N, C-alpha and C positions, 0 to 999 in steps of 0.2 A: 414360510421358511426360505431364507436365502441360501443358495448352494453354490459351490465352486468345485471343480475337479482339476487335478493337476495335469500338466502337459509333459509328454515324454520328449526329451531332447536328444537322447542317445539310445542306440540299440545295444542291449546287453543280454548275455545269456541268463537264463533263469534256472535255478536249481530247486528241486522239490525237498531236498534234505540238506542239513548242514554238513553231513558226511560227504555228500556228493560235491558240495562246494569246496571243501578242503581237498578232496582227492583231485578235483579239477585244477585247483591252484598248484598242487604238487606236480601235475603233468605239464601245466603251462609254464610255471615259473621255476621249477626244478631246483637248481643250486643257488638261486638268488636268495638274498638275505630276507628271511621272514621276521626274525627277532634279533635284537641286539640289546645287551644289557650288561650291568656290572654285578658281581656277587657282593661287593662292598663299594660304597661311594668312591669314585675316583680310581677304582681298580681297573685291570685290563678288560677290554671288550670281550664278551662271550657272544658268539654268533651262532644262530640256528637257521638253517635253510628251510625252504618250503618242503623239500624232500625229507629233511630231519623231522620236521613237525609232523608230517603224515606218518612216518615210520614210528615215532614215539607214541602217537595216538594208538596205532595198531598194537604196539607192544603192551601198553597199559590196558587197553580195552580187552585184549586177549586174557591178560592176567586177572582182571576183575570178573570176567565171565567164569574163569576157572575157579574163582573163590565162591561161585554160586550166587553172584549178585545180579544176574541178568533180570531185568524187569523191576528192580528195586529202586527206591529213592535214596540218593546219596548226597549228603551234605558236603559242600566244599567251602572252606573259610580260610582266608589269609590275604596278605597284601598282594598286589599285582606282581606276578612273576611268571616266568616261562612254565614253572611247575604247576601253576594254577591253570594255565591254558590247557595243558595236557589232560588232566582228569576231567575237566568240564567237557572237553570234546570227546574223550573216551567214553564218558557216560552217555551223552546225548547221541553219540555216533554208533550206538548199537548195544550198549550195556543196560541203560535204564533211564531214570529221570534225575536231572541235576537239580540240587537245591542250594544255590549259592547264597551264603549269608554275609551280611555286613560285618567286616572284620573289626569294626569299632564297637560292636554290641558287647555289653557286659555279659559275664558268664551265665547269669540266670536267664537272660533273654535267649542266648544261644541254646541253652538246655531246653527251654520251652518251645522254641521254634523247631528245634530238631525233633521234638516229640510231635508237634503239630504237623510237621512235614512227613511224618511216618518214615523217617530215614532208617535204613538198615546198615549203612556204612558212613564213616565220618573221615573225610580227608582234610588235613589241616597243615598250616605252616608252623614253623618252629615256635614263634611267639605265642601261639595258641595252645601250647602243650598243657598248661595248667587247666585251661577250659576243657580240653579233651579229657583230662583226668576226671574233672568234676562231672562231665557228661557221662563218662563210663561208670561212675559211682552210682548213678541214679537211673540209667537207661539200659536195661538188659536186652533191649531189642536191637541194639547196635552190634552187628556181628564182627566188624573190623574197624579199627582206628589206624589210619595210614598217615604217617607224618611225611611231608614233602621234603624235609631237610634231614641230612644225615647227622648222626651224633646225638639225637634227642632221645630216641627210644633205645634203652640199653637192655642187656640180657636179664637183669634183675626184674625190670618191669614186665618183660615178656614172660618170665617164669611165673610172675604173680598174676598177670592178666594176658593170656595168649591172644587176646583180640588185637593187641597192639603189634603191628608189623611195620617194618621199615620200607621206605621207598625203594631202596636198592634191592631188597628181597623180592618185592612185587615186580619190579622191572626185569630182574634176572629171570624170574619164572616166566614172564611174558616172552622174553627173547627165546628161552629154551622151547616153549610151546610152539612159537612161530617157526622155529628152525626144524621142528619135527612134523610140520605140516598142519598144525591146528588152525582151522579156518572158521571157528565158531564166531569170532568177532568180524572177520573179513566178510563173511557171508550173511551176517545178521540182517534180518528183515526189519525195516524201519517204516512205521506208519507215518507218512508226512502230516497227517491230521491228528495224530495222537499227542498226548502230553509229552514234552521233552524237557521243559524247564519250569520249575515252580519258584517264583520270586516273591518274596514278602515285601510289601510296601513299607515305607518308613512310618514310624509311629510306635506307640507302646505295643508290647507283645499281644495284648488282648485286642487292640484296635487294628493292628496291621492285617491286611488281607493278602492271601496267597494268590498271586496272579498266575494263571495257567497259560503257558505259551506252547504252541506246537512248532515243529520244523517249518511248516507252511507259513505260519505267522511271521517267523523271523526271516526266512529266506525271501518272503514277499516284501518285507520292509527293506532288506538289502537291495533287492531288485529295483524297488521304487527309488531308493536314494541314488544308486549308480546310473539309473535312467534319467536322473534330474541334474546331477552334478558330475563333472568330469575331473578325474585326478590321474596324472601320469604314472606309469609303472616305475617302480624303483624309488619313488619319493619316500622320505623318512618322516614318520609321524611320532610325536611324543605321547606316550600313554601316561596320563596324569590322573584321570578319574578312576574310581574303583571299578574293577571288572564285574563285581556282582550287580552293578547298576546297568540297566538295559541300554543306556546311551553309549557307554563305553563297550559293552558286550556286543551289541549289534553293529554299531557304527565304528567304534574304535578298534574292534577286533575283526569281525566278519567282513564288513565293508572294505576296510583297508587291505585285508588279505585278498579280497576279490579283485582289487585294483592292482595287486602285485607290489604293495608298499612294504617297507621295512618298518616294523613297530619297535620303538625304543622305549624301554621302561625307565622312567625318571628315577633318579637316586633319591628323590624327595624334593619338596618345594624349595628348600634352602639351596638346593643344587641346580635349580631350574636354569638360571643364566648360564652356568657352566655346561650343562647338558646341551643346551641350544647351540652353544659354540662348538663343543667337542664333536657332536654328532651332525652338525650342519642341518638341523631340523628344518623341514619344509612346511609341516602342517601341525597345528595344535587344535585339538577338540577340548573345550573346557566350559567352565561356568563363568558368569560375569566377574566374580571376585578375582579370578586368576588374571583376566585381561585388564581389569581395573588396576591391579597392582603393577603389571607391566607398563601400562600407560602412565601411571603416576611416577614410576621410576624414570621413564623417558622424559617426562615433563620436568622433573627435578634436575636431570642432567642438562637439559636445554637451558633452564634458568641459570644454573651455575656457570655454564659456558657463555651465557649472554646471547644465545642464538634463538631464543624462543620467538622473538618478533620476526626475525628473518624467515624462520620455518613457517610461521603463520602466513607470511606474504607469499612465499614460494608455493604453499599448498594451493592458494588461489590461482597461481599461475598454472600449476599442473592440471587443475580442474578445467581451466579454460582450454589448455592444449588438448586435453583428452576429448573435449567436445569436438575438436577439429581432427580427431583421429591420431593424435601424436601422444605417445605415452613415454615420458622420460622420468617417471617417478623413481624407479629403482636406481637410476644413475644419479639423480639429483639428491636423493636422501640416503645414499649408500652408507654414510657414517652411522646413521640411526639404525639401518638394517644390519650393519656389521655388529652392532652392540647386542643384537638378538640372534647372532649366529651367521648372518649373511644370506641364508637361504630361505628364511621364513616367507612364505608367499600366500598362505591360506590359514585363516582362523575361523572356527565355527563355534558359536556360543549357544548354549541352551540352558534350560532349567529355571531361568528367572529373567526379568527385564534387564536390559543394559542401556546405559546412557548413549544416546545417538551421537554425542560428541566423540565418544570413543570409537564407534563404528566409522564415523567420518574421518577421524585421524588416521586410523589404520589403512583405510582405503586410499586416502590422499598420499600416503608415503609409499604405496606400492604393495601393501599386503591386503589381499581380498578378504573381507570380513563379512561373514554371513551369520544371521541370527536364525535359529530354528526353534521348533516347538514339538513336544510330544509327551507321552506318558508311558509308564510301564505297561499299561493295559493295551497300548497300541504298538508295542514291539520295538522301538517307541516312537519313531518320528512320524509326525502328521504333516508338517509343513517346514519349509526352509527357503530362505532367499537363495538366489543362485546367480550365475554369471549373466543371465539374461534379464532377470527381474530382481532388483535389490532395493527395496523400499525401506529406508531407514525408519526405525520405530515400529516396523511390522515384523512378523515372524515368517513372512513370505507366503507364496502360493502353496496350496497342497502339493505334495509330491506326486509324481507320475502315478496314475492308477488309484490315487487316494481321493475320496470325496470329503468335503468339509461343508458344514452348514451352520447357520446362525438361527437359533430358535426364536424367531420374531415374526410378527404379522405385518411388519413395515416393509414395503417393497424397495425403498431407496437405500443405496449403499450408505453405510455409517450407522445404521440402526443397531443398537446393542442387543445381545441376547446370549443364551448359553451356547457354547461351541459344541457341535456334534461332529462325529466323523464316522465314515463307513469305508471299510476296505478289507482285504484279505489279512491285513496285519492286526486286526482287532482280536483280542484274546479269546480263548475258549470259555473263560469265565473265572470266577473266584473259587478257589479250592474249598470244597465242603461248605459252600455258602451260596446256595441257589437264590436265597432271598436278596442278598447284596447284588448278585448278578442281575436279577430281574429289575432292580432299582436303576441300573445304569444302561441296560440294553432295551431298545424299543423293539416292537414286534417286527419291524421291517429292517432290522439290522444296524440301526444307528447306535453308536456308543455316546453316552452323555459324559462329557469330560469334567463337568463341574466348574469349568472356567467360563468367564464372561468376556465377550469381545464383539468385534464387528468385522465385516468385510469392506475393503475400500473398492474404488472403481476398477482397480487392476486385479481384483480377486485375492488380494493379500489379506491375511488375518492379522488383526490387531487385538492384543489381549489387554483388558482393563482391570481384571482382578479375578479372585477365586470366589465362587458363590459361598463357600463355607466361611471365608474370612470376612465377608461383607458385614458392615456395621449398619444396622437398621435404627434410625433415629425415632424418637417418639412421635414426630410429625409424619413418619412414613418414608422420609427421604432416605436414600441409600448411599453409603460411602464405601468405596473400595480402598482399604488401607495401602495397597500396593501403589496406587496413584500418588498418594500423599508421600509415602516413603521414597518414591522416586525423586520427588522434588527436594525433600529434606536431605536425601543422600548425596546430593550434588554439592552440599556445603563443604568447604575445605575443612579438614580436620575431623570430619565425621566418618568414622570407620564403617559403621552400620547403624541402622535404626529400625525400630518396630513401632507401628501405630495400631491403636486399638480403641474401642469404645468403653468408657468407664461410667458405670451408673453413679450419678451424683446424688447428693442428699435431697435434692428437690425432685427426684424420680425422673430426671432427664438423663441424656447420654452425652458425656463430654468426650471429644476427640483428644486423645492423649498420645504422647510419643516418648520413647526412650532413646537417648543418643548414646552410642558408645564412642568415646572421644579418643582421638589419636593426637596428643598434645603437640608432637613435633610437626604436624601438618597444619596446625591452626595458623591463621594469618597474624601478623604482628599486632594489628589493632584489636585482636581478641583478648590480648593480655595473657598473663600467666596464672594469675590468682583465680580460684573458683568463682568468686563474686564477679570478676571481670568477664570471665568466660560465659557465665550465665547471662549477664547484661548484653553481651555481644550476640548470644544465641537468641535472646528475646527480640532483638532488632531484626535478625535474619528471619525468624519465624513469622514476625509481623509482615515482613515483605512478602514471604511465600504465601501467607494467608490472603494477601491482596490479589494474588494470581488465581485464587480459587473462589468458587461460590461460598458465601458466608457459612453455610451449614457444614462445609468440609474443614473449616478453620481449626487448627490445633489450639486447644485452650491451655493445657498444662503439659509440661515436659519434665523429665528427670534425666540425670546423667549417670553414666556408668563407665568403668574401665574394663569390666569383664565382658568377653565376647558373648553374643547371643547364642542360645542353644540351637545347634544346627545338625542336619543330617550329614552323612559323608559326602554328599554332593552339594553341601553348603546351602541347603534350603533351610530357612528358619523354621523351627518346630514351634509354631505359634502357641498352641495350648500349653506346652511345657514352659515356654518363656513367660507367658502371662501368669502362670502359676507361680513361677519364681519371683516375678515382680510383686504379686500380691503377698507372697510370703515375706519378702524383704520389707514391704510397707508395714505389714502387721507386726513384725518383730520390732520395728522402730516406732510403732504407735502413730503412723502417719496415714493420711489419705493422699490422693493425687493433688488435691488442692493445697494441702499443707506441705507436701513434698516438692511442690513446683520449684524447679531450678536447682534442686539439691543433687549431690552425688550420693547414690544410695548403696554403692558397694565399693 
C-alpha cells in the first residue's frame, strides 16, 4: 500500500465543536460582515454581521429547546439563505441533530427520508410548503413544522394543524426567553464525538445512505483545510452550491467563517455575472460545470473581440515572468478580470474532474485555481492543491493531518488502486446500517472511498474513475468511463456526455456514449443538419479512439438535447441516466447498434 500524509503550512486554532467555532468568530470578527444577500434578485443588500449570526443562533436554539426538541432529529430543507444557516447551527449547536435534505428532492423522497431520519421537527423554506403539508398528512411523529419565510403559514392552517408555527413566532419566543435569563441553549453540553449531522447521500431513497458526522469530524476537516490554504480576512465568497452538501456546508460555510470572510448568497446562476460584479467577489467554490461555463463565456468574448491569439501569447509571457519571480498577471489581464467582477482571485473546484486547460487558463490570468477531492463520508475534503503544490490534473496532496493511501502492492508511484483515507474527519458510520459501514471501514481505521487512482512523485492524488462505474469487458480488461468522458467532453459543442458498457448480441460489451449537444457551440464544419453533425462526430470520435488503447474505443454513440440526470451538485446519476437511455431505445424499438448517430429525444 502506498501512503501519503498532508503537510501543515499554517498554524490555526482548532475547535472541538461547531458552536465553539461560531462563538469564536463572533468574538474575533464582531461587526464585520458574515453574510450579504438579496431578498429578491437585484434588490437591496441585506447584511448580517458575525455578532448578528451568533445572536440569531442563540435566539432560535433557545426557542427550539423550549419547544421540547432537545436531543431530537430536525429536518432542514430549502434553498441557500441566511434563514437556512440559523436553524442548522441552532440544531447542531445544542438542540439536537440536523438532517439537511436536498431541496430538489420530490415530495415522496422528502417524506421517506424524513421518516428514515426519525425527525421530530421539520424546518422549511417557503417553496417547500406543499411538501411540508404532504409530510404532515402522513407523519404524526413530526411535532412542529416551522416555515422560514413569513406569510406562508396562516391562522387557518394553524387552527387546523397546530404543529405549523411561523418563524416570527419562534424567534419572538426565543428573544423573550433570553431576555428573562433562559440559558438552556447557551449552557447546553455538546459531545464533540456524538452525532450532530445526518446527511443522506445522493441516490434513490432506498439506496441513499445516511452519513453520520460529529462535531469533531467537521471541525477537524475545517482545521485541516485552514492549515493547508490561506485566505485573508474580509474577502467575499459567493455561495453557489447547496448548503445541504458537505462541500458547501463545511468549506463554503464553516471554513469561510473561520477565515472571517463575507459569504454572499447568489441570486441564481442566471445572475452569477451580475453578483460577481456587484459584490466584487474574491472567491468561488464550485463544480467543474460552473467554471467551464465561465471559461467558455470568456473564450467567446475573446474570439468576438479578436484578442484570443494575443491573450494566448501573453499567457506564455506571464508564465515565463513568474518563473523569474515577476507576477504581472492581474495588471496585464485586468480587462478579463473586470468582466468577472475585478476581485476574483481564487477558485476551488471539486466533485468531478476538470479540464487542465481551464485550470491553466485561470492561473495564467491571475486567478489561483485549485482542484480538490472529498466525499460526504470524510466531512468532506481529503485533498486539495494549494499555493505551494498545484499539480494540474491532480486533486493535490492530502490536507494537513490527513492520510491517503493507494491499495496496491506496487511500490513505484503511478500504480493504480483504490483510494483510501484515514483522519479525524472520517464519519462515525452509516445510520442504522452497520453492514454498509463495515464494508467501507478497515479494522485499522482506513475508509475505502470506492474511487480508483494513483499517487505521483509529489504525493498528489490522481483519480482515474469510480470502482462502481467501471466497465469490465469480456476479456477481463477494465474501462473507467470517466477517462473516456473527459476526452469526449472536450469536443466543442458537447455540453455533456456519459459513457457505459452495453451488452451486444454477440455477448460482448460495446463501449457506448451519449452526447448532449449545444448546437450554438458546434464549429462551422460540423454543419447544422443532424446528418452532418453525426458525420462530424464520427470523425471526432475516431480521432479520440486513436488516443486510447483499442479496448477503450467508443463503438456506438447517440445524441440528445435533454440534460443528463444529475444531483444538485451536478454529478451524473449514472444508473438513472442509463435506465432512461434503455427506456428511450425500447420505446423506439432500437438497440445501440441501430440507434448509432441518432437523436433519441
